[in-house]
LUMSE-368972 format. One record per residue: residue in three letters; residue number from 0; x, y, z of N, C-alpha, C, O in turn. Coordinates in Angstrom, 2 decimals, padded with zeros to 5 digits. Layout:
BEGIN
(ALA, NUM, (X, Y, Z), (X, Y, Z), (X, Y, Z), (X, Y, Z));
...
***
This chain:
BEGIN
(UNK, 0, (009.98, 013.60, -024.10), (009.98, 012.18, -024.48), (009.11, 011.43, -023.42), (009.29, 011.63, -022.22));
(UNK, 1, (008.23, 010.60, -023.86), (007.31, 009.84, -022.99), (007.93, 008.50, -022.81), (008.30, 007.82, -023.78));
(UNK, 2, (008.05, 008.09, -021.52), (008.63, 006.79, -021.16), (007.50, 005.78, -021.15), (006.36, 006.10, -020.85));
(UNK, 3, (007.85, 004.57, -021.49), (006.97, 003.41, -021.43), (006.94, 002.89, -020.00), (007.98, 002.87, -019.33));
(UNK, 4, (005.77, 002.47, -019.50), (005.72, 001.90, -018.23), (006.63, 000.69, -018.02), (007.03, 000.36, -016.90));
(UNK, 5, (006.97, 000.03, -019.17), (007.90, -001.12, -019.08), (009.27, -000.72, -018.59), (009.97, -001.54, -017.99));
(UNK, 6, (009.67, 000.49, -018.81), (010.99, 000.94, -018.49), (011.05, 001.80, -017.16), (012.12, 002.11, -016.64));
(UNK, 7, (009.93, 002.15, -016.69), (009.89, 002.98, -015.57), (009.87, 002.18, -014.25), (009.01, 001.34, -014.02));
(UNK, 8, (010.83, 002.48, -013.42), (010.80, 001.77, -012.04), (009.65, 002.17, -011.18), (009.20, 003.31, -011.24));
(UNK, 9, (009.19, 001.30, -010.39), (008.05, 001.56, -009.55), (008.35, 002.72, -008.65), (007.39, 003.38, -008.24));
(UNK, 10, (009.57, 003.03, -008.31), (009.94, 004.07, -007.39), (009.62, 005.47, -007.98), (009.54, 006.45, -007.23));
(UNK, 11, (009.43, 005.58, -009.31), (009.04, 006.80, -009.94), (007.60, 007.27, -009.62), (007.29, 008.46, -009.65));
(UNK, 12, (006.75, 006.29, -009.30), (005.36, 006.65, -009.08), (004.89, 006.42, -007.70), (003.79, 006.84, -007.35));
(UNK, 13, (005.70, 005.72, -006.86), (005.24, 005.32, -005.56), (005.20, 006.48, -004.55), (005.90, 007.47, -004.73));
(UNK, 14, (004.43, 006.36, -003.57), (004.41, 007.31, -002.43), (005.49, 006.82, -001.45), (005.50, 005.65, -001.05));
(UNK, 15, (006.37, 007.69, -001.08), (007.48, 007.32, -000.15), (007.08, 007.53, 001.30), (006.20, 008.33, 001.60));
(UNK, 16, (007.70, 006.85, 002.14), (007.44, 006.93, 003.59), (005.94, 006.80, 003.93), (005.37, 007.71, 004.52));
(UNK, 17, (005.33, 005.71, 003.58), (003.90, 005.59, 003.86), (003.63, 005.59, 005.36), (004.48, 005.23, 006.17));
(UNK, 18, (002.36, 006.02, 005.71), (001.92, 005.91, 007.02), (001.70, 004.47, 007.36), (001.03, 003.77, 006.60));
(UNK, 19, (002.22, 003.97, 008.50), (002.11, 002.55, 008.83), (001.59, 002.41, 010.30), (001.53, 003.37, 011.07));
(UNK, 20, (001.25, 001.21, 010.61), (000.84, 000.89, 011.95), (001.26, -000.49, 012.34), (001.62, -001.28, 011.47));
(UNK, 21, (001.25, -000.81, 013.62), (001.56, -002.13, 014.03), (000.33, -002.97, 014.21), (-000.78, -002.42, 014.25));
(UNK, 22, (000.47, -004.32, 014.32), (-000.69, -005.26, 014.29), (-001.54, -005.04, 015.47), (-002.72, -005.40, 015.42));
(UNK, 23, (-001.04, -004.47, 016.57), (-001.86, -004.35, 017.79), (-002.63, -002.97, 017.78), (-003.30, -002.64, 018.75));
(UNK, 24, (-002.52, -002.18, 016.67), (-003.24, -000.92, 016.61), (-004.72, -001.12, 016.53), (-005.18, -002.05, 015.87));
(UNK, 25, (-005.49, -000.25, 017.20), (-006.91, -000.42, 017.19), (-007.50, 000.05, 015.87), (-006.94, 000.86, 015.13));
(UNK, 26, (-008.66, -000.52, 015.64), (-009.44, -000.05, 014.48), (-009.67, 001.45, 014.50), (-009.54, 002.13, 013.48));
(UNK, 27, (-010.02, 001.95, 015.68), (-010.23, 003.47, 015.79), (-009.01, 004.25, 015.40), (-009.10, 005.29, 014.75));
(UNK, 28, (-007.81, 003.72, 015.80), (-006.60, 004.52, 015.44), (-006.34, 004.39, 013.93), (-005.86, 005.34, 013.31));
(UNK, 29, (-006.65, 003.25, 013.36), (-006.50, 003.19, 011.89), (-007.48, 004.11, 011.14), (-007.12, 004.68, 010.12));
(UNK, 30, (-008.66, 004.26, 011.63), (-009.63, 005.16, 010.98), (-009.10, 006.56, 011.13), (-009.18, 007.35, 010.19));
(UNK, 31, (-008.56, 006.88, 012.31), (-007.98, 008.29, 012.47), (-006.79, 008.47, 011.54), (-006.67, 009.54, 010.95));
(UNK, 32, (-005.91, 007.50, 011.37), (-004.80, 007.68, 010.42), (-005.29, 007.94, 009.05), (-004.88, 008.89, 008.39));
(UNK, 33, (-006.16, 007.09, 008.61), (-006.69, 007.26, 007.21), (-007.35, 008.57, 007.02), (-007.17, 009.21, 005.98));
(UNK, 34, (-008.11, 009.00, 007.99), (-008.83, 010.33, 007.86), (-007.83, 011.49, 007.90), (-007.89, 012.39, 007.06));
(UNK, 35, (-006.94, 011.46, 008.85), (-005.94, 012.51, 009.00), (-005.07, 012.70, 007.83), (-004.78, 013.83, 007.44));
(UNK, 36, (-004.62, 011.58, 007.22), (-003.58, 011.58, 006.12), (-004.24, 011.45, 004.75), (-003.54, 011.46, 003.74));
(UNK, 37, (-005.62, 011.32, 004.68), (-006.30, 011.27, 003.43), (-005.78, 010.04, 002.59), (-005.45, 010.14, 001.41));
(UNK, 38, (-005.74, 008.92, 003.28), (-005.21, 007.70, 002.60), (-006.27, 006.63, 002.69), (-007.17, 006.67, 003.53));
(UNK, 39, (-006.13, 005.65, 001.75), (-007.16, 004.53, 001.74), (-006.63, 003.23, 002.27), (-007.36, 002.23, 002.28));
(UNK, 40, (-005.39, 003.19, 002.71), (-004.94, 001.96, 003.35), (-003.82, 002.22, 004.22), (-003.15, 003.24, 004.06));
(UNK, 41, (-003.52, 001.34, 005.18), (-002.40, 001.49, 006.11), (-001.68, 000.15, 006.06), (-002.28, -000.86, 006.41));
(UNK, 42, (-000.36, 000.10, 005.64), (000.43, -001.12, 005.72), (000.72, -001.35, 007.24), (001.01, -000.43, 008.00));
(UNK, 43, (000.61, -002.66, 007.62), (000.94, -003.08, 008.96), (002.29, -003.71, 008.90), (002.56, -004.60, 008.09));
(UNK, 44, (003.17, -003.22, 009.79), (004.63, -003.56, 009.77), (005.09, -004.14, 011.06), (004.44, -003.92, 012.08));
(UNK, 45, (006.20, -004.90, 011.08), (006.77, -005.39, 012.26), (007.89, -004.43, 012.78), (008.01, -003.32, 012.26));
(UNK, 46, (008.64, -004.82, 013.71), (009.64, -003.88, 014.29), (010.78, -003.60, 013.29), (011.51, -002.63, 013.47));
(UNK, 47, (010.94, -004.42, 012.25), (011.99, -004.19, 011.24), (011.41, -003.43, 010.03), (012.10, -003.27, 009.02));
(UNK, 48, (010.18, -002.96, 010.14), (009.44, -002.23, 009.08), (009.15, -003.19, 007.92), (009.00, -002.75, 006.78));
(UNK, 49, (009.08, -004.45, 008.20), (008.66, -005.40, 007.12), (007.16, -005.60, 007.12), (006.63, -005.85, 008.20));
(UNK, 50, (006.48, -005.51, 006.08), (005.03, -005.64, 005.96), (004.56, -006.97, 006.43), (005.03, -008.00, 005.95));
(UNK, 51, (003.63, -006.99, 007.33), (002.93, -008.21, 007.80), (001.45, -008.30, 007.37), (000.74, -009.29, 007.58));
(UNK, 52, (001.06, -007.21, 006.76), (-000.36, -007.12, 006.29), (-000.72, -005.72, 005.77), (000.15, -004.86, 005.67));
(UNK, 53, (-001.98, -005.50, 005.45), (-002.48, -004.24, 005.02), (-003.92, -004.10, 005.40), (-004.70, -005.04, 005.27));
(UNK, 54, (-004.31, -002.87, 005.90), (-005.69, -002.65, 006.23), (-006.17, -001.53, 005.25), (-005.55, -000.47, 005.13));
(UNK, 55, (-007.32, -001.83, 004.53), (-007.86, -000.83, 003.68), (-009.14, -000.25, 004.30), (-009.64, -000.72, 005.32));
(UNK, 56, (-009.64, 000.80, 003.64), (-010.98, 001.41, 004.04), (-012.00, 000.35, 003.98), (-012.87, 000.31, 004.85));
(UNK, 57, (-011.98, -000.54, 002.99), (-013.04, -001.59, 002.85), (-012.95, -002.54, 004.07), (-013.98, -002.97, 004.60));
(UNK, 58, (-011.74, -002.86, 004.51), (-011.61, -003.71, 005.63), (-012.34, -003.11, 006.90), (-013.05, -003.78, 007.65));
(UNK, 59, (-012.09, -001.82, 007.02), (-012.67, -001.08, 008.19), (-014.19, -000.99, 008.06), (-014.88, -001.04, 009.08));
(UNK, 60, (-014.74, -000.85, 006.83), (-016.19, -000.80, 006.66), (-016.77, -002.10, 007.03), (-017.80, -002.16, 007.69));
(UNK, 61, (-016.11, -003.21, 006.60), (-016.61, -004.59, 006.78), (-016.61, -004.92, 008.28), (-017.48, -005.68, 008.71));
(UNK, 62, (-015.72, -004.41, 009.07), (-015.77, -004.72, 010.52), (-016.67, -003.78, 011.29), (-016.72, -003.83, 012.52));
(UNK, 63, (-017.42, -002.90, 010.56), (-018.42, -002.07, 011.20), (-017.82, -001.18, 012.23), (-018.45, -000.86, 013.24));
(UNK, 64, (-016.62, -000.77, 012.01), (-015.92, 000.10, 013.02), (-016.00, -000.38, 014.44), (-016.27, 000.42, 015.35));
(UNK, 65, (-015.78, -001.64, 014.66), (-015.81, -002.21, 015.98), (-014.51, -001.78, 016.70), (-013.45, -002.33, 016.39));
(UNK, 66, (-014.54, -000.84, 017.60), (-013.39, -000.29, 018.18), (-012.61, -001.30, 019.08), (-011.50, -001.03, 019.55));
(UNK, 67, (-013.20, -002.41, 019.29), (-012.49, -003.48, 020.16), (-011.58, -004.31, 019.32), (-010.75, -005.04, 019.86));
(UNK, 68, (-011.70, -004.23, 018.00), (-010.83, -005.00, 017.10), (-009.43, -004.34, 016.97), (-009.25, -003.15, 017.22));
(UNK, 69, (-008.46, -005.19, 016.58), (-007.13, -004.65, 016.31), (-006.88, -004.80, 014.82), (-007.66, -005.45, 014.12));
(UNK, 70, (-005.80, -004.22, 014.33), (-005.36, -004.34, 012.95), (-005.17, -005.85, 012.58), (-005.50, -006.28, 011.48));
(UNK, 71, (-004.62, -006.63, 013.57), (-004.36, -008.01, 013.38), (-005.56, -008.77, 012.98), (-005.48, -009.72, 012.21));
(UNK, 72, (-006.70, -008.34, 013.51), (-007.98, -009.01, 013.27), (-008.67, -008.65, 012.05), (-009.54, -009.39, 011.59));
(UNK, 73, (-008.32, -007.50, 011.48), (-009.04, -007.04, 010.23), (-008.17, -006.99, 009.01), (-008.68, -006.86, 007.90));
(UNK, 74, (-006.82, -007.09, 009.18), (-005.90, -006.88, 008.01), (-005.90, -008.02, 007.13), (-006.25, -009.14, 007.50));
(UNK, 75, (-005.46, -007.72, 005.86), (-005.17, -008.81, 004.93), (-003.79, -009.23, 005.20), (-002.87, -008.44, 005.00));
(UNK, 76, (-003.54, -010.51, 005.67), (-002.27, -010.82, 006.18), (-001.09, -010.91, 005.08), (000.09, -010.79, 005.40));
(UNK, 77, (-001.48, -011.13, 003.88), (-000.47, -011.26, 002.85), (-000.57, -010.20, 001.76), (-001.03, -010.44, 000.65));
(UNK, 78, (-000.09, -008.94, 002.18), (-000.17, -007.83, 001.26), (000.72, -008.08, 000.08), (001.77, -008.70, 000.20));
(UNK, 79, (000.29, -007.61, -001.08), (001.14, -007.68, -002.28), (002.33, -006.80, -002.13), (002.22, -005.64, -001.73));
(UNK, 80, (003.51, -007.38, -002.45), (004.75, -006.57, -002.42), (005.50, -006.72, -003.63), (005.41, -007.76, -004.28));
(UNK, 81, (006.27, -005.74, -004.02), (007.22, -005.80, -005.03), (008.49, -005.16, -004.62), (008.46, -004.22, -003.83));
(UNK, 82, (009.59, -005.60, -005.09), (010.88, -004.95, -004.84), (010.98, -003.65, -005.58), (010.29, -003.43, -006.57));
(UNK, 83, (011.83, -002.80, -005.09), (011.94, -001.44, -005.60), (012.43, -001.42, -007.02), (012.25, -000.40, -007.68));
(UNK, 84, (013.05, -002.49, -007.54), (013.55, -002.50, -008.88), (012.49, -003.03, -009.90), (012.76, -003.12, -011.10));
(UNK, 85, (011.27, -003.38, -009.38), (010.23, -003.77, -010.34), (009.80, -002.51, -011.11), (009.99, -001.37, -010.71));
(UNK, 86, (009.19, -002.86, -012.29), (008.65, -001.77, -013.19), (007.22, -001.42, -012.84), (006.47, -002.18, -012.24));
(UNK, 87, (006.91, -000.17, -013.27), (005.50, 000.22, -013.02), (004.51, -000.63, -013.79), (003.38, -000.83, -013.34));
(UNK, 88, (004.93, -001.13, -014.98), (004.09, -002.12, -015.68), (003.84, -003.39, -014.85), (002.72, -003.90, -014.82));
(UNK, 89, (004.86, -003.88, -014.20), (004.69, -005.06, -013.34), (003.65, -004.79, -012.23), (002.78, -005.62, -011.96));
(UNK, 90, (003.78, -003.65, -011.64), (002.82, -003.23, -010.57), (001.42, -003.27, -011.08), (000.54, -003.92, -010.53));
(UNK, 91, (001.24, -002.49, -012.22), (-000.11, -002.38, -012.79), (-000.72, -003.76, -013.23), (-001.93, -003.99, -013.14));
(UNK, 92, (000.17, -004.64, -013.68), (-000.34, -005.99, -014.11), (-000.70, -006.80, -012.87), (-001.68, -007.54, -012.88));
(UNK, 93, (000.09, -006.65, -011.79), (-000.25, -007.40, -010.57), (-001.53, -006.90, -009.94), (-002.33, -007.71, -009.47));
(UNK, 94, (-001.74, -005.62, -009.92), (-003.02, -005.06, -009.34), (-004.15, -005.54, -010.20), (-005.16, -005.97, -009.65));
(UNK, 95, (-004.06, -005.49, -011.48), (-005.06, -005.87, -012.42), (-005.45, -007.32, -012.23), (-006.62, -007.66, -012.05));
(UNK, 96, (-004.44, -008.16, -012.26), (-004.66, -009.59, -012.13), (-005.19, -010.01, -010.74), (-005.99, -010.95, -010.66));
(UNK, 97, (-004.83, -009.41, -009.75), (-005.19, -009.83, -008.38), (-006.33, -008.98, -007.82), (-006.85, -009.32, -006.75));
(UNK, 98, (-006.74, -007.91, -008.47), (-007.87, -007.11, -008.03), (-007.61, -006.21, -006.83), (-008.51, -005.86, -006.07));
(UNK, 99, (-006.32, -005.84, -006.69), (-005.97, -004.94, -005.62), (-005.72, -003.54, -006.09), (-005.45, -003.31, -007.27));
(UNK, 100, (-005.80, -002.61, -005.18), (-005.50, -001.20, -005.58), (-004.22, -000.69, -005.00), (-003.90, 000.48, -005.21));
(UNK, 101, (-003.46, -001.51, -004.28), (-002.24, -001.09, -003.59), (-001.20, -002.17, -003.64), (-001.49, -003.35, -003.45));
(UNK, 102, (000.05, -001.74, -003.90), (001.17, -002.78, -003.83), (002.16, -002.06, -002.97), (002.43, -000.87, -003.17));
(UNK, 103, (002.70, -002.78, -001.98), (003.75, -002.25, -001.09), (005.10, -002.49, -001.68), (005.36, -003.58, -002.19));
(UNK, 104, (005.96, -001.52, -001.61), (007.27, -001.49, -002.27), (008.28, -001.79, -001.16), (008.30, -001.09, -000.15));
(UNK, 105, (009.14, -002.84, -001.35), (010.10, -003.13, -000.30), (011.53, -003.14, -000.86), (011.74, -003.24, -002.07));
(UNK, 106, (012.50, -003.02, 000.06), (013.92, -003.02, -000.33), (014.45, -004.43, -000.32), (013.69, -005.40, -000.21));
(UNK, 107, (015.76, -004.53, -000.44), (016.36, -005.89, -000.48), (016.14, -006.67, 000.83), (016.16, -007.90, 000.82));
(UNK, 108, (015.93, -005.98, 001.91), (015.76, -006.63, 003.23), (014.27, -006.90, 003.53), (013.92, -007.38, 004.61));
(UNK, 109, (013.40, -006.58, 002.56), (011.94, -006.63, 002.63), (011.34, -005.59, 003.49), (010.18, -005.70, 003.86));
(UNK, 110, (012.10, -004.55, 003.85), (011.57, -003.44, 004.66), (010.71, -002.55, 003.73), (011.03, -002.40, 002.55));
(UNK, 111, (009.68, -002.00, 004.25), (008.77, -001.13, 003.47), (009.45, 000.19, 003.18), (009.99, 000.85, 004.07));
(UNK, 112, (009.41, 000.55, 001.91), (009.98, 001.90, 001.55), (009.00, 002.76, 000.80), (009.23, 003.95, 000.59));
(UNK, 113, (007.86, 002.14, 000.38), (006.82, 002.91, -000.29), (005.66, 002.09, -000.65), (005.59, 000.88, -000.42));
(UNK, 114, (004.71, 002.83, -001.27), (003.40, 002.10, -001.65), (003.04, 002.73, -002.98), (003.21, 003.93, -003.19));
(UNK, 115, (002.54, 001.91, -003.85), (002.02, 002.41, -005.17), (000.55, 001.99, -005.25), (000.21, 000.86, -004.92));
(UNK, 116, (-000.30, 002.89, -005.68), (-001.74, 002.64, -005.78), (-002.12, 002.86, -007.29), (-001.37, 003.40, -008.10));
(UNK, 117, (-003.29, 002.41, -007.54), (-003.86, 002.59, -008.93), (-003.88, 004.16, -009.12), (-003.65, 004.57, -010.26));
(UNK, 118, (-004.13, 005.03, -008.15), (-004.15, 006.47, -008.29), (-002.78, 006.94, -008.67), (-002.62, 007.74, -009.59));
(UNK, 119, (-001.73, 006.43, -007.94), (-000.36, 006.82, -008.33), (000.01, 006.49, -009.77), (000.68, 007.27, -010.44));
(UNK, 120, (-000.45, 005.32, -010.23), (-000.14, 005.00, -011.66), (-000.89, 005.87, -012.59), (-000.36, 006.27, -013.63));
(UNK, 121, (-002.14, 006.19, -012.24), (-002.92, 007.08, -013.13), (-002.30, 008.50, -013.16), (-002.22, 009.13, -014.21));
(UNK, 122, (-001.91, 008.94, -012.04), (-001.25, 010.22, -011.99), (000.04, 010.25, -012.74), (000.35, 011.26, -013.38));
(UNK, 123, (000.81, 009.18, -012.71), (002.09, 009.11, -013.46), (001.76, 009.18, -015.03), (002.38, 009.94, -015.79));
(UNK, 124, (000.80, 008.38, -015.43), (000.38, 008.36, -016.83), (-000.06, 009.75, -017.30), (000.34, 010.22, -018.36));
(UNK, 125, (-000.91, 010.40, -016.47), (-001.41, 011.75, -016.78), (-000.26, 012.74, -016.87), (-000.32, 013.62, -017.72));
(UNK, 126, (000.77, 012.65, -016.04), (001.92, 013.54, -016.15), (002.76, 013.33, -017.31), (003.57, 014.20, -017.62));
(UNK, 127, (002.64, 012.28, -017.96), (003.42, 011.91, -019.18), (002.80, 012.55, -020.34), (003.50, 012.70, -021.35));
(UNK, 128, (001.55, 012.94, -020.33), (000.88, 013.49, -021.47), (001.32, 014.89, -021.74), (000.85, 015.52, -022.69));
***
Protein backbone atom coordinates (compact mmCIF):
# COMPACT_ATOMS: atom_id res chain seq x y z
CA UNK A 1 0.00 0.00 0.00
CA UNK A 2 1.41 3.38 -1.02
CA UNK A 3 0.89 6.23 1.42
CA UNK A 4 0.09 9.74 0.33
CA UNK A 5 2.57 12.43 1.41
CA UNK A 6 -0.49 14.16 2.96
CA UNK A 7 -0.68 11.46 5.63
CA UNK A 8 3.00 10.79 6.17
CA UNK A 9 4.64 12.53 9.12
CA UNK A 10 7.86 14.37 8.37
CA UNK A 11 9.60 12.06 10.85
CA UNK A 12 9.27 9.18 8.35
CA UNK A 13 11.67 10.81 5.87
CA UNK A 14 13.87 13.03 8.04
CA UNK A 15 17.46 12.36 8.96
CA UNK A 16 17.69 11.99 12.72
CA UNK A 17 20.42 13.41 14.94
CA UNK A 18 21.80 15.87 12.41
CA UNK A 19 25.36 17.12 12.63
CA UNK A 20 25.23 20.56 14.26
CA UNK A 21 27.55 23.38 15.23
CA UNK A 22 27.53 26.47 17.43
CA UNK A 23 27.47 30.03 16.11
CA UNK A 24 31.12 30.55 17.03
CA UNK A 25 32.30 27.60 14.90
CA UNK A 26 34.81 28.58 12.23
CA UNK A 27 34.09 28.34 8.53
CA UNK A 28 36.98 25.85 8.29
CA UNK A 29 35.34 23.57 10.87
CA UNK A 30 32.03 23.74 8.99
CA UNK A 31 33.77 22.76 5.75
CA UNK A 32 35.35 19.82 7.60
CA UNK A 33 32.01 18.72 9.05
CA UNK A 34 30.27 18.82 5.67
CA UNK A 35 33.12 16.96 3.99
CA UNK A 36 33.50 14.32 6.69
CA UNK A 37 29.77 13.59 6.98
CA UNK A 38 28.89 14.06 3.28
CA UNK A 39 26.22 16.63 4.08
CA UNK A 40 25.20 19.86 2.40
CA UNK A 41 24.24 21.92 5.44
CA UNK A 42 24.89 22.29 9.14
CA UNK A 43 22.19 23.57 11.50
CA UNK A 44 23.52 26.10 14.01
CA UNK A 45 22.10 25.51 17.48
CA UNK A 46 22.20 27.13 20.92
CA UNK A 47 22.94 25.42 24.24
CA UNK A 48 19.38 24.00 24.34
CA UNK A 49 19.74 22.50 20.83
CA UNK A 50 17.33 25.09 19.44
CA UNK A 51 18.15 26.17 15.88
CA UNK A 52 19.49 29.70 15.53
CA UNK A 53 20.41 29.38 11.86
CA UNK A 54 21.73 27.14 9.13
CA UNK A 55 24.89 27.13 7.00
CA UNK A 56 24.78 25.50 3.57
CA UNK A 57 27.52 24.65 1.08
CA UNK A 58 26.41 27.65 -0.95
CA UNK A 59 26.94 29.93 2.06
CA UNK A 60 30.49 28.61 2.36
CA UNK A 61 31.18 29.07 -1.34
CA UNK A 62 29.90 32.65 -1.16
CA UNK A 63 32.25 33.53 1.70
CA UNK A 64 35.19 32.22 -0.36
CA UNK A 65 36.26 29.93 2.48
CA UNK A 66 37.52 32.83 4.58
CA UNK A 67 38.80 30.91 7.61
CA UNK A 68 38.55 34.01 9.77
CA UNK A 69 34.75 34.00 9.58
CA UNK A 70 32.44 32.20 11.99
CA UNK A 71 29.14 30.44 11.43
CA UNK A 72 27.39 33.46 12.93
CA UNK A 73 28.75 35.61 10.10
CA UNK A 74 27.76 33.34 7.21
CA UNK A 75 24.62 31.52 8.43
CA UNK A 76 21.07 32.20 7.38
CA UNK A 77 19.71 33.30 10.76
CA UNK A 78 16.13 32.20 10.32
CA UNK A 79 16.21 28.60 9.17
CA UNK A 80 12.92 27.06 8.12
CA UNK A 81 11.55 24.79 10.85
CA UNK A 82 8.57 22.50 11.17
CA UNK A 83 7.32 20.63 14.17
CA UNK A 84 7.68 16.86 14.14
CA UNK A 85 3.93 16.39 13.66
CA UNK A 86 3.97 18.20 10.29
CA UNK A 87 3.37 16.17 7.14
CA UNK A 88 5.87 15.40 4.43
CA UNK A 89 3.60 17.29 2.04
CA UNK A 90 3.83 20.40 4.21
CA UNK A 91 7.63 20.17 4.16
CA UNK A 92 7.70 19.75 0.37
CA UNK A 93 5.35 22.69 -0.13
CA UNK A 94 7.41 24.91 2.18
CA UNK A 95 10.65 24.06 0.39
CA UNK A 96 9.08 24.64 -3.01
CA UNK A 97 7.48 27.94 -2.04
CA UNK A 98 10.53 29.35 -0.25
CA UNK A 99 13.21 27.91 -2.56
CA UNK A 100 15.05 26.01 0.19
CA UNK A 101 16.43 22.48 0.12
CA UNK A 102 16.35 21.79 3.87
CA UNK A 103 13.82 22.11 6.68
CA UNK A 104 14.83 21.64 10.30
CA UNK A 105 12.50 19.46 12.37
CA UNK A 106 11.89 20.49 15.97
CA UNK A 107 10.05 19.07 18.96
CA UNK A 108 7.54 20.84 21.22
CA UNK A 109 10.35 22.74 22.97
CA UNK A 110 11.77 23.86 19.57
CA UNK A 111 14.83 21.63 20.08
CA UNK A 112 16.27 20.20 16.88
CA UNK A 113 15.47 16.51 16.38
CA UNK A 114 16.06 16.10 12.64
CA UNK A 115 16.38 17.59 9.21
CA UNK A 116 14.55 16.83 5.99
CA UNK A 117 15.98 17.69 2.59
CA UNK A 118 14.69 17.51 -0.94
CA UNK A 119 16.87 14.39 -1.28
CA UNK A 120 15.14 12.79 1.73
CA UNK A 121 11.73 13.43 0.18
CA UNK A 122 12.86 12.07 -3.19
CA UNK A 123 14.24 8.96 -1.49
CA UNK A 124 10.96 8.47 0.40
CA UNK A 125 8.93 8.76 -2.82
CA UNK A 126 11.25 6.32 -4.64
CA UNK A 127 10.92 3.78 -1.82
CA UNK A 128 7.15 3.88 -2.17
CA UNK A 129 7.31 2.67 -5.78
